[in-house]
Every structure is written in C-alpha cells, then in structure tokens.
N, C-alpha and C positions, 0 to 999 in steps of 0.2 A: 771255460770253466763250468764245472757241474755244481749245481746247488746241493746235490745229494752227498758229495764228498767234502766240499768246502764249507757247507752250511748245515752239517748234520745235526747240530745242536740249536739251530735257530728257527725252530718251528713257529714260535709265536711271532717273531719278526717277519717271517715269510708270510704268515697269515695276514699281518697288517699291510705288508707291501702289496700283496695281490688285491686287497680291498681298496687300497689307494689307487691302483691301476684302473680298476672298474669305475671308481668315482671319477677319475680323470676322463675316462671315456665318456661317461654320462655328461660330464661338464662340457666336453667338446660337442656332444650331440645337442645340448641346449644352445650352445653358441651358434651352431648351424641352423637350428630352428628359428632363432631370433633373426639371423641373417636372411633366411628366406622369407620370413614375415616382412622384413624391411623391403625386400625386392617386390613382394606381392603388393604391399601398400604403395610403393613407388610406382609400379605399373598401373595400379588402380587410379592413383592420383593423376598420372599422365593422361590416362584415357578420359578421365573426367575433365581435365583441362582441355583436351582436344574437342570433346563433345561440347564444352561450354563455348568455345570460340569457333566452332564449325557446326552450327545448328542446321536443321533441315531447311532447305530453301525451295521456293517454288521456281518454276521455269523462268519467270520474268525476273526473278531476283538473282539469277546466276551471275557471278562476277565476270566482268570482261577485262578489267584493267590487269596488266601483267603483274603489277605489285600484289594485287588481291589473289590472282591465280597462283603466284609463287608462294604467297602465305598459306594458302589452302594446301598446296603441294607439300610445304614444310610441315603442316599439321598432319598430313597423311603419312609422311615419313616418320614423324614423331609418334604416331600411333603404331606404326610397325616397330619402331624402337621399343615402345611399351610392350608389345607382344614378345619381343626378344627377352625383356626383363622377366616376363612371366615364364618363358622357356627356362631361363636360368633358375628361377625359383622352383619350377617343376623338377628340373634335373637335380638340384640340391635336395629336394624333398625325397626323391625316389632313390637316387644313387648314393647319397651321403647320409642324410638323416634317418631314413627308414632302414638302411643297412646297418647303421650304428646301433639303432634301438634293438634290432633283432640280434645282432652280435653281442650286445650287452647282456641280454637275457640268457644267451647260450653260455657266456662267460660265467655268469653268476651260478648257473646250474653245474657247470664243470668244476668251478672252484669249490663249491659245496661238497661235491662228490669226493674230490681229492682230500679235502680237509677231514672229511668223515673217515676216510681210509686211514689217514695219519693218526687220528684219534683212536681208532680201533686198534691199530698196531701198538700205540703207546699204552692203551688200557690192557692189552694182552701181556705186554712186557711187565707192566706193574703187577698184574695178577701172578705171573711167574715169580716175580721178586717176593711177593708176600708169601707164597707157598714156601719158597726157600727160606725166608726169615722164620716162618713158623716151625719148619723142621729144625732149623738151627737152634731156636729157643728150646724146643723140645729136647734136643740132644744135650744142651747145656744143663737143663733141669734134671734130666735123667742121670747125668754124670755127678751132679751134686748129691743126689739121692744115693747113688752107689757109693760115693765117698763116705756119706754118713753111715751107711750099712757096714762099710769096712771098718770104721772107727768103733761102732757098736760091737761088732764081732771080736775085734782085737781086745777091747776092754773086757768083755765077758770071758774070753778065752784066757786072759791073764788073771782073772779074778778067781781065787780059790774057793770063794763062798758061792760062786755061780753053779747052778745045777747043770747037769748034762743036757737036759731038755732045753734049757735056756741057751746053752751054747749052740746046740743043733738048730734051734729056731733062728738064732742070729746068723748062723752060717747059711741056712736056706734063704733068709732074706737078703743076705749079701749076694748070693748066687743069682737070685731073681733080679736084683737091681743091676747087677753087672750085665746080665743078659739083656735087659731092657735098654741099658745104655748102649750096648753094642748095636742093637736094632735101630735106635735113634741115630746112631752115628752113620750107619749104612744109609738110612733114609735121608739124612741131611746131605750126605755125599751125592746121592742120586739127584736130589733137588737142586743142589748147587751146580751139578753138571748140566742139568736140564736148563737152568736159568742162563748159564753162560752160553749155552748153545742158542737159545732164543734171543738173547741180547745181541749175539754176533749177527744172527739173521736180521734182527731189527735194524741195526746200525749199518749193516753192509748190504742188505737186500731191500727190505721193506721201505725204510725211510728214503734211501737214495732213489728208488723207483717213484715214490710219491712226490718227492721234491723235483725229480726230473719232469714229471707231468706238470707240476706247477710252473716250472721254468719254461717248458714248451708253451703252456697256456699264456704266460706273460709275454713271451716273445711273439706269439701270434697276435696278441693284442697290440703290441708295438708295431708290427708290420701292417696290421689293419688300419691303425691310425695313419701310417704313412700313405697307404692306398687312398684313404678318404681325403687326406690332404691334396693328393694329386687329382682325385675326382672333383674336389672343390674348385681347383684351378681350371680343370678341363671344362667344367660347366660354363665358366666364363669364356674360355678359349673357343668353344664350339660356336658361339654366337658372334664372335668378332667379325667374320666375313660379312654376315648379314648387317651387323651394326655399321660396318664400314660402308656398305651399300646405302644404308639409310642416311649416313652422314654425307656421302657423295651426292645422294639425291637432294639433300638440303642445300649443298653447294650449287648444284645444277639449278635448283629453283632460284637461288640468289642470282645466278648469272642470267637467268631468263627474264629478269626485270628489265624492261625497255621503256625508258622515259619518253622516247619519241612515239612509240606505239600508244602509250597511255595518253599522250597529248592528242594524238590523232583520234583516239576513241572519244575524248572529251569533245573534240570538234564534231565528230560524227554524231554524238548523242544530242548535242545542244545546238547544232547549226539550224538556224531558222529558215534560211533561204531568201530572207529579205535583203534588198540592197541598201547600203548606207544612204542616208538622205543627201541630196545634192546641195549646191550653194543656194542660199536664199537670195532672190532678186531684190533689187532696191525698189521700194515703193515711194514714190514722190507724191506727198499729199499737198504740196505747195503750188500745184499747177493752176489752181483756180484762184490763188491770191493775187490782188493787184498790188504790185510793189512800187515803191518810190525809189529815188536815188539813194536814200540812206539804207535801203534794205540789203545793200550789197554785203554788209557785215553779217547778215544772218546765215548766208549760204556760202559755201566754197565754190559754187558753180561759176565759171567764168562768164563775163558779160556777153560775149558772143553766144555762148550756150543759152543764156537767159533770153536773149532775143529769139533765138531759134525755138526755145520752149514756148515763148509767147506767141510766135507764129505757128506753133504746132508742128514744126518740122523735126526731123531726127537730129541726132547729135547729142543726146543726153549722156553726160559723163558723170560717173559716180566715183566717190572716194571709197575704194574697196576696203582699205584698212578701217575706215570709220564704220562702214557697214558691217564688217565682220565683228568688230568689237561690240556692236549693238546686239548682234545675234549669237554671241558666243555661248551664252547660257542655253540657248534653244537647240544648238547643235549637239551638245554633249548629252549622251544617253543617260548618264548617271546624275546629271544636274537637275535644276528645277524644271519641271515640266510646264510648258506654256499652256495657257488657257485659250484654246481656239476651238471653234466648232468643227465637227468632223465633216468630211467632204468625200464625194465619190472619187474613185481612182482617177489619176491624172490622165490627160490625153497621151497619145503616142509621142515618141521622140521627135518625129518630123513636125507635128503640130506644135510641140513645145518650142522647137527652134524657131518657128515662124510666127509665134504668137506675139501679140503686142503687149506692152506693160500693163494694159488694163486687166489682163487675165493673170497677172502675177500673184494676186491675193489668193486665187484658187489653188495655185501650186503650193503656196505656203501653208494653206489649210490642210492640204493632203499630206504633206510631209510631216506636219505637226501631228496629225492623227496617226501616221505611221509610228512616230516616236512614242506616242502615248500607248499604243498597243504593243510595241516591241519591248519597251523598257521594263514594264512589270513582268513580262514573261522571262526576260533575260535575268532580272534580279532574282526571280523565283528560282530559275535553274541554277544560278550561282549559289544561292542559299542551300539548295538541295545538294549541290556538289560538295559544299563544305561539310554537310552532314553525312555525305556518302550514300544518300538514298535519293532515288529519283521518284518524286511524287507523281502519280498518274492524274492527268487532267480528266475532266468529265468525259466519259466515253460517248462518242457519236458514231453512227454507222459509217459515215463517209470521212471521219477524222477531220472535219473541217475546222475543228477548234485548235488544230495543231498548226505550227508554221509549215510552209510548203515543203521543205526538205524532210522534216519529220513525218509529214502526212504522206509523202511519196514512199518512204520506207515502210510505214504501217500498212499502206495499201499493197505494197509489193509482198510483204509478209502474209497478209491475208489472202492474196491471190495464190501464193505458194501453198498455203494450207487448203484452200478450196480445190486446187488442182490435185492435191494428194487425195482428198476425199473423193473427188470425181473419178480418179483412177481406181480407187478402191471399190466404189459403187459399180463402175464399169466391169471390173474383173468379177465381181459377184454376180452381175447380170449375165455375163458370158458363161460363168459356171452353171448358173441356173438353167440357161438355155441348153447347155450340153446335157445336163441331167434330164431335162424335159425330153430332149430328143432320144436319149437312151430309154427313158420310161415309155415313150411312144412306140419304140421298136421292140422293147422287151417289157410287156405289161406286167410280167411276173415280178419284176424288180421294184415297181412302185406305180402310183397313180399320177399321171402327168397333171391332172387338174389340181392336185394338192399344192403344186408349185406356183399356180397362177397368182394367188394373193401376194406372195413374196416377190414375184416378178413385177407386179403392178406397183408395189411399194418401192422397189428398187428404181423403176422407171420414173416414178414421181420424184424420188430423191435426185436422180440424174438431171431431170428438167429443172428442179429448184436450184441445184448447184450451178448449172449452166447459166441460169438467170442471174445468180449472184456473181458469177465470174464476169459476165457481160457488164453488169452494173459497176463492179469494181474496176474493170478495165476502162470504162468511160471516165470514171473519176481519176484514175491514174493518168490517162491521156490528157485530161484537163490540166492536172498538176504539171506534167511534163511539158505541155504546150506553153504554159505560163512561164516555166523556168527557161524554156528555149527563147521566148520573147524577151525575157529579162537579160539572157546572155547576149543577145544582139546589141543591147545598149551598154554593155560593159566596156571598160577600157581595154586596150590591146594587151595589157599584161594579163588579163583574165583569160585570154585565149589559150594559155598554156595549162589550163585546168584540166585534169583527167579524172575520169570516173574512178572512185576508190576501188582498189583491188578486192575481189571477193564479193562484189555486189552481184546479185542474181538477176538475170533477165526474166521477163514474164514466163519464159519456158522453163525456168529453173536452171538454165545453163549459165555459166560464168563468162563474162565478156568484158573487155576493156574499152570497147568502142561505144561511145555514148549514143551516137545515132543508131547504131545497130541495136543497142539495148532498148531504146525508145520505140523503134519502128518494127521490131521483130514480132510478127503476129503470134498469138497464142494458139498452140496446137489443140484443136478440139476434135472430139469424135464426130463422125458424120452424123448429120441430123437424122432422126428416125421418127416414125409416126408414133404419137403418144399412145402408150399402153401396149405397144407391140414390141417384142424383142428384136434388136438389130443383129440378126444372125448372119454370119458369113460362112457359106459352106466350105470355104477353103481355109478357115481360121486354124484348123488343126495342122494343115500343111505348112502354114507360115511359121508355126512355132518350131518346126523341125528343119528350117532352112538355115539355121546358124552354122557358121563355118566351124566354130569350136564346140565340141561336145560339152554338155553340162557336167560338172563334177559329181561323183558319186557321194551321197550323203548318208547312205545306209543300205540295207538289204531287206528282202521280204520273202516269205514262204507262202505259196498259194494254198489256201485251205480248200478251195473248190476250183473246178475248171471254168474257163471263160472263153467263149467262142470268138470274141473280138470282131464281130461282123461289121460294126459301125466304123466309119472313117475316123482315123486318129486313135482308135483303140488297139489294144495289143492282145493277141491270143496267148493263153497260158494254160498249162496242164496242172492238175492237182499235184501238190508237193513240189512244184517247180520253184527254184530259187531265182530271184531277179534282183537287179540293182535298183535302188531308189535314187532318182535324180531331181525330184521336185515333190515337196510334201502336199498333202491335201489342203487346199485353200478354203475348205468349207462346203465344197460342192459335191463331195463324196467320191472324187476321182483323184488318183495318185499317178504321177508320171514315173514310168519305170523303164528299164533297159534290159534286154536279154543278154545272154552270154555272147551271141553273135553280133551284138551292136544294134539290133533293132529296138526302136523306142516307140512308146505309145502310152495311153492312159488305161488304167485298170481300176475296177471298183475297189475302194478302200476296204469295204466290209468283206471282200473275198480273200484277203491276205492278212498275214500276221507280220507287222512291220517292226523293224529295229532300226532306230535312227541313231547315228553316232554324231554327237555334238562336238564339232571342232577338233576331233581327234584327241580329246582329253580323257577319254576312257569312260565318260558319262554316257550311259546308254538309256534311251527311252523306249519302253515297250508299249506298243499300241495294240 
C-alpha cells in the first residue's frame, strides 16, 4: 500500500508517526549505549579483580603448587575473557551505536525536507484557493451591482416625470455594471479552472510523491533497526569461539590440579634430611645401690639378673614397655621438649652397636639436641605452610643454617647460577679475543690495546667465579657425603628411595641416578694464566663442525666489502645479501651464511641487518 493514495489527507498524522519512528530509533540507541557501558564496566571490574588476585611476584615467590598454578591459569583465562567483553563493547559502539546515531541525524534531515515540501505544496494550494475565492466574491458583488443598476434603469424608464438625461444616465450605468459583471464572471471561471487543476496536481502528484518519500524513509528506518538488531547479536556471536576457548582453558586448569604433585612439592620444600631419632636405651642408675632381700619389690629385674648385675656381668634385661612409656613424651616431635644439654654428634653405627651402657647418656643427649633443633624448624615450616608463605631464614653463604636436604638444593641452585655466569663471562672473553685478533691484523678497524682493560676485568671475573664454584662444590660434596653416610644406616625399606625427577646434576643435566648425580665432575674450562686470554687458534673451526646447520634468523646487506683474511671470517662484497644464523653477542661480530652455504663471521658495523623474530612478522632493523 502507498501512503500517497491511501493517506492523502493524513499529513498531520504522518508527521507525528515519522517523529515517533525517529524517537524510537534514538531510544534504541540509548539502550545500546547503556549496554556497552555495562560491558565496559564489567570488563574493567574483571581486569581489576584479576589484577587484585594476581599481583606482581618476584622469582622466589613464583607458585609451584598445581592448585596455585591452576588458579593463576584461571585468572589468565578470565583476563582474556574480560578482553572479549571489551571487544563486544567496541563492536557495539562502532557497528551499532555509532551507526544508529549517524542514521538518526540523517533521518531527521530527510524528514524535515519532506515535510517542508508538503507544507509548501499545501501553502500553494491554499493560495490558489484564496485567489479563486476572491474572484468568486468579486463576481458575486458585481452581479448585485448590475442588478441594482437594472432596477434603477427600469424605474426611471417607467417614470413619466424622469428626464431623458436621467434615463440615459441610468442606461449607461446599467451597461457598465453588466459589462463589469461579465468580466468578473470570466475571471472567476478562469480562477476556478486554475484552482481545480492545481488541486488535482496537489492530491494526485505532489502529495503522493511526498508521502511516498516519507514512506520510504520510514521503511528504511525499520530495515535499519532490523540490521542493528542483527549486528547486536553478531557482536556476541563473534566472541563465542574465543570465550569457549577461555572456558576450556579454565576447565583444563581445573583438571591440572594434582594433589599428589602438591604433596610431593610440600615434601621437597620442607624435607630437612634429618633421620628420625632412634630408641632411647635404658639407663640403670641402681647399679651402685646395695640392696637387701626386701628390695626385690623395687625392680622387675629377675634375681639371676640381679646377681649378674652385682657381679658386673652381662645379661641386663629391661622392660621395653616400661621404658617406652617413660620416654614417650621425649620421642614425639610436637610434644614437650626435654631439657638436656647439647652434645656433639654421635659416633658411627659400628661404635654405637659395640658401646657399653656407660655411653648411653651421650646418645640420649645427642638425640634430644636433634629434637630441639628440628622441632622448632618443623613447626615454623608448618605455620608458614598454613599461611601459604615460606619465610626465608637468615641467609648465610654456605646455607649452613638450613637442614641438609634444603641446603643441598640451595647449593645446587647457586652452582647452576654460577655456571651460567661463568659461561657468559667465558663467551665474552672469547669474543674480546676475536675482536683483539681482528684489530691486530687490521689496525684501521680499531686499537687492540683499548680492549685490554675489558679483557682483564673479564679474566678477573672468571677467576672469581671459578673460586666461588670450587667453594660451593666443596660444600655440596660435604652435604652429599653426609647424606650418603646417613643412607647407609637406614633400614632396608629406605633402599628403594630414588632421586626426585627433574633434579639437576652439577653439570646442569638431568639424571635419575643418585650416585651419578653426586660424583659427576663439574665441567670447567681449562685453566689459563691470570691476565692472559685463553685463545684457541682452532676455536673458529670447532664452531662449524656441527652436523646440522644453524637455522636462518634473518638476513643482511653488506654496506662495505670485507676481505675475510682471518680464520673463521667470511669474505663479502659490497651490496651482497647474506643469511644471519647467529646474532652479535657484544663482540662486534655476526655469524652469517652465503648463498652457497659458506659460513663465517662478519663485522656487524659493515652490514645492515634485519632479524625476523620467530616468524611472527616482527622485524628488528639494526
């Protein structure tokens, strides 16, 4: 149906309807704006929540328990989920809200234009109608005047007393009025014809055209609303795959929680390495007492045994149940601590087995001192475990304040760090030696003596690190030797103990063999004279003996030519393009490969390098 034909007389109602349509569009725009504000606030609150429960941590505070790692993975996925909510808000802002606001302004302008055209057409028709009305009133007035002139002429013509001049005058007036009435009649007929024509055009051409434009505008508004409804839903649909991945990541994090692994980490973190205290021997303080026949009720010792005790012979029998009940509080780590003076470590297992009862008090003192030192540490560790924070003990260089197992781990970690630093310093020294040799053979490239202070400093650092490594190795050997001696005294069930998976040997390699781990020597560089670089003339050749070629990490263009006379260097011509297989490590040389597969070192300052980082498209220009 067409508004122009069906609603030709509803101009005012159509004006109200189109205004309502624009108001509804703006109302929906406001709804979308509030919705995207909710999404933005929701994403912001989620990010703040993640930031609150996932603060920045130092390296020592990194979580190790699977429950903690899973929780932080869940927080990471939640942060990604918050990012998707921001994407939804951005999509709604650009594709829905922004589009609706622009379209609303266009509709307002178009509606105003069409209504102005309608008003103009109506005003023109009203003007035509007024002209026709004026000509009609004029014709009516002139006819009445002509009728009066006719009556006057008839009266004078029939009056015998009227003069001839009066009759002629009345006749002339009648003629004039009749002529004017005829002219007014013609004019009224013309105006009426013109008005009818304009009115037909108005209701059959102008108004239908204007109303048709209004109808098209309103239908486009309706279609636009449907499209924005769809865009509103598509904004949510687009993020569903990523949101599903986030939720799958949360489920995977939940499945990664391993209670056995967490229990093993607790054991690994708080294991002291001490052995549980053994049985307390019976101490007989009644040996020097002179007993009578009535003293038999004091002791449960049989008579034959008393005689043997009196004679000083063997055969002392003890009531184990009675002795254990007396010492029950002493054996329990969390019970009342005995008050006993500290004593030096006990003798070896062989001397303990062959010792007489006279030395039993020394063993008791030793074990009680072990209990007094182990119980406070264990209780402190348990309190820290309940709080979820491990308190650091006072730091000593040899970690002697820690239990044996924890001390061994700390020393192993320190050895690994020192080995990495030593390797770094050794690489720097080798690079400086290479640069020095190049400067000696090509003085125009630099002064060799300028590298001597740096070389001396590097050699000093190497000597210091080697000394530190040797010292820590001695401490580690001491701890591992003590643990091996303790392991010899353990029960047969302890022989099934294996080294925890993932423990590093002093070389930094992983092994499951305890003996291999303890006795593997540390790989050290060959000793060199202090202050002199340890230069191997074939060190360049060794680097190219690899079976598998190094991967290409970038390319370079030669800015200048290079003769490559030195061993291990590569000849290149100006503007030649080469592949980069190893970056500059700070010595001024870059390892490159030619198109024919030849490899060698080239001066970094002679080329323009482009490094491609992991194939992600991020390119670094040097």
